[in-house]
Phi, psi and omega in degrees: 000117173280130180255129182242157181227130177236128180235148186214135181234142166213140180248128187239141177277059170236158180290162175304315176309297186300321185290317181298319186295317187294300183305322192275346180279106188291342177292342177281348182302330182283337169294340178258006188244134179304145184288340180294338177282352171061039181294131177221134167300131174278340164206149181300132175306149191269007176205167179262004182225148182282153180210148180301137188087002180288135177256126178245117177246128178217161165248146174212167179239082180277348180222125170049036187058022179272117180292150183222133169266143190214128174240129174238162172236143183267111191265336182205132172230119168250098190308132181078352184244302186200161161218157187228130167239145180229137177296132178255319174217154184150198182283341184259156171290325178204142181214116178241118179229122186254128174247122182235146181234143177202144178283136184224160176308120180084011173155223185227135180262131173244119182243123176246133175241122176243129167253138186200155174216154188250147175286175167075031171040242191289333176293324179299315178290332174290316171299323173300317179287332186275310186210340189289322184297308181306318179304309180298313176306314185296318179306306179296326177290320181300307178307321174301308187284333173294325180291323184294319170293317183299313184258022175043054183257138179283000000 
């Protein structure tokens, strides 16, 4: 099984408190996902803030309109610092996403570290090089531009 790592950093001109509030509200995930992926919560999140043990179930169409069900668990929350989500079931063999927040001059630095693996051995590696890596990069580029729109950042 090939394990991949992806990192992304964005600085937004919001306080740490406002950044944390926005990103830890699971209902905002749909705001940060490209519309073409047809993201839908399969049931409404049971809280407005993530907490350890929170289960999130959703569907999306990451490739060619084919729907995929995905279930993640929030496994760790360190208020104002980081939270971690891990896939319980879905399209990856493994998914471990660390969201980190730190106050910096002019706002908040948001750093994402994603570790993931694909099923199907060499076919998964081929899919990764063909489109999965690009799709992950595009999602984070979209999130960066969407944050600028939501918070009217130039």
